[in-house]
N, C-alpha and C positions, 0 to 999 in steps of 0.2 A: 308327132313332133320330131323335131331333128335332134338326134343324139350328138353328144358332143364325145369324142374319141380323145382321150389324153395319152398319149404313147411316151412311155419312158424308155428311149432308145438304149439306155445303158443297161437295162434290166437283163439278168442272165448273161453278164459279160458281153454286152453288145448284141447278143442273139435276137433280142426283140426287134432291134433295128433291120437286122437280116431277114426277119420273118414277117415284116409289116407287108410286103406285097401280097403274102398269101392271106394274111388277116383281111386286107383290102379286097381282095378277090371274095373271101368269105362273107364279108359284110354286104357286098354288092348282090351276091348270089341270094343272100337270105332277104334282099329288099330293104335293107337297114337305110334310112335316109341320114348321113352324118356328116359333120364337119371334123377335121382333124386338128388337134393342137398337140405339139411336140415339145416335151421338156428340153430345157438348156442348162440344167444343172440343179444343186441341192435346192430344195425349197421352192422350185418353180413349179412342180405339180400341184401342190397345195394351192398356190395362187392361180394356177390355170383353172382348177376345179370350182373355187369360189367365184371367180369372173364368168365361168359357164352358167352357173346357178343364175347369177344377176342377170345374164343376158338371156335367160329363159329356155336354155337347153334342156332336154330330158329324153332319156336317162343321161348320166354322165358316166361314161364307160372308162374304167381304169385297163390301160392295156400295158400289162406287165406282171410283176409278181406280187408277193405279199407286202413289200415294202411299198410299192406303188399304190395298191389299194388302201394301205393305210393313210398315205399322204393325201390322195382323193377324199377319203373320209374326213380328215381334218380340214380340208377346203370346204366340204359341204357344211361341216359344223359351224365354220366361219361365216359362210354366207347366211346360215339360219340363225345364227346368234345364241342358240340354246339347243340341247338335245330334246327339249321339251315342244320346240316349234316343228311345223312339219318340215321334213328333209327331202331333198332331193333324191330321186331312185338312183340306186347304184347298179352299174352293169360290169361285167368282167369279161376281158379277152384274156386268158391265161397264157401269158409270154414269158412267165417268170422261171427260175431255176426250179422251185419245189412247188409253187401254187398249193401252199397248204390249204389256206382258206377256202378257195375255189373247189378243190377237189374233195377235201376230207369234211370240212364242216358243211358247205353248202351240196356237196355231191355233184357238182356241175363237170361236164365233159371237158377234157384237156384239148380235143379236136376242135381246131378253129371253126370250122363250117358248123359243127354241132353248137359251139358256142354262140356263133352269129345267129343262128336260128332261135336260140332263147332269148337273145337280145330283141330279135324281131318280133318274138310272140308277146313280148312285155308283160308277162305274168310275174308278179313279185311276192316275196314273203317279208315279213317283218322278223328281224333278228336284233339281239341285244347289242349294246354299245358299250365299251368299258372307257374309263378315264383314270389317267394317271398323272397327278399333279394337274399341269394345263393341257396335257396331251390326250387325244382320244386314240382308241384301238379297237379294231374289230376282231382280232384273231388271238393275239396273245402279248404278254409283256413279261419281262422278267430282270432280275438283277441277280449278281453273283456270278456262277459259274457259266450260265448259258450266254449271257451277253460277254462275258470273258471270252468264250470260244467262238462267238460271232466275230469279236473283233480280230482274232487270230486267222480265222477263215477268210475274212476280207483281204488280208495280205498274202494269201496263197494264190498265185496267179497261173501256176502250171498245172493244176487240177481242175476239174468241173464236176459239178453235180454231188452225188452222194459220198465219192471218195474225198473231196475236199472237205465235207463237213465231218467225216470220220476222222480225218488226219488231224483236223483242227481240235476235235474232241480229245483225241489222244494226247496233243500237246499241252491242251489246258489242263487235263488231269494230272499230267506230270508237273505242272506248276502248283498244284495242289492249292488254289487260292482259298481263303476262309475268312468269315467275319462273324462277328457277335451282333445279334440283333435283338432289338425289343419289338414284338410284333402283337397287335391287338386286332381283333374282328368282332364280329357280331356276336358269337357264342363262345368266345375263348381268347387265350392270350398266350404267349410263349416267350421267354427270354434264354438265350443261349447261343452257341455256335451255329452257324449254317455255312452250308456249301453253295446252296442255291435257293432261291425263291422263285418261282413261276406261277402266273398267273394267266389262265386260259379261259377264252372264249369259245375257241375251237381247240382241238385237241392235239394236233401234230404241228411239229416244229422241224424245218430243215429237210423235208421229204422224207425221213426216216425215222426221227424220234418222236414218240407218243409221250409228251411231258406232261400232260393232264388228260390222261385217257378217258375221264368220265365227263369231260367238259360238254356241255350242250350250249350252242348259240342261241337257243330259244327258250332256255328255262329260267331266265330272270336272275342268274346268279353267277357270281365269279368262281371258278374252280381254282382252287389254291393249292400249291404244293410247296412244302419247305422241307429240306433235308441237310443231314450233315453226316459225312462219313469221316472218320479221323485220319485214314492212310490211302494212299495211292491205290493200294491192292483193293481196299473196300470200295474204292469209287470205279476202279476198272471193272469190277463185278457188277456194278449197276448198268454198265454202257450195255450191253446186249439186251438186258431186261428192259432198257429203255426204248427199244425197237420193237417191243411186242404191243399191239393195239389191245389185246385183251388180257386174259388171265396170265399171271407171272409178271405182269409189268412192274417197273421198279419202285412204284408208289407202294407195292405190298411189302417192300423190304424194310427191316429194322432201320429206324433212324429216319424214316421218310413219312410224311404225312400228307394226305390229301382230303379237303375238305371244301364246302361251299359256303360263301357268304356274300352279303350285298355290298360289303365294304372291308377295307383292310387298311391298317396304318403300320408302317414300318421306319425304324430308326435303327440306323447302323453304326458301329463304333469307328469305322474308316470308310472312306469312300468306294463305290462300286461303280463299274459301268452299268447302264440300263438301256434296254431296248423296248421298242412299242412296234409291234408287226414287223420286226426283224430288222428295223432301223435304230441305230443307236442314237438315242436322243441325249444322253449324257455319258462322258467317259468317267466322271467322278462326282457321285451324288450319294447322300446320305439320308435323306427324309423324303419319303414317298407315300402319298395317300390315293387310294384307289377306290373306285365306287363303280356300279353297274347302272345302266339305263335300260330297263327291259322293253324289248319289242318296240324299238323306235326307229330302226333303219331299215327302209325298204331295199331289198336286193333282188335282182332279175334271176329267177331260178324257178326250177321244177317244183 
């Protein structure tokens, strides 16, 4: 069958558009029969993905980063009508800044020629899919400090990659935002102050931070982290620990909890920004409901 490649030219600060000729060469070298669609702006990728499914293309390949993948996923869900129906197969050409889901959650190569061979091979595995309110996510979602930092880094135009994320993190911590939350989940509840609430299906965010280090995209559970540190000094102490994928990660610190659940309900005392797969879907939200759909999304991979 013919693949539909959905290119986000804006991904990685327009670097995805610059790398398209190499990606195209890689696809031809791997023998992938494809048609190209190019996003023209916000919301366009989801529409293109939905239409590609209705037109009978398979797989639907996200050419971009984590946000592009998230938008394609939502288009596939719109076309299917439900996570319980058969979903079109997702492929990935990693052209983003961090490529967290592709590299860390799926173990896919970042080399475009190797990634194209995986698309040509056609082997897929089923991974879990998350939902927050009306939006679906495949890698992560968060409210509080992390999307607050995401909004800061989106305004930093003179740095790229990891340095930009780190600078945004420092600026966000200096602002020391905090909320009071009422949280309820499958086996427990919490009421009190929070600095962040992070829900992972994959475990890495921003290419350098391991925000839910024990997340598994195929375990049928959301991995939930919530934490509160009362001072900037306390928060800065967590920053290097959030960059550790194994022992010593910030989730082992006082005031931080990590657990697994099928669902989560959050109510905040004041509005917070929130993101799904790195894209801010609300700059001001107070009520969020999360759930997991186990092993429903076929993703091309080893």
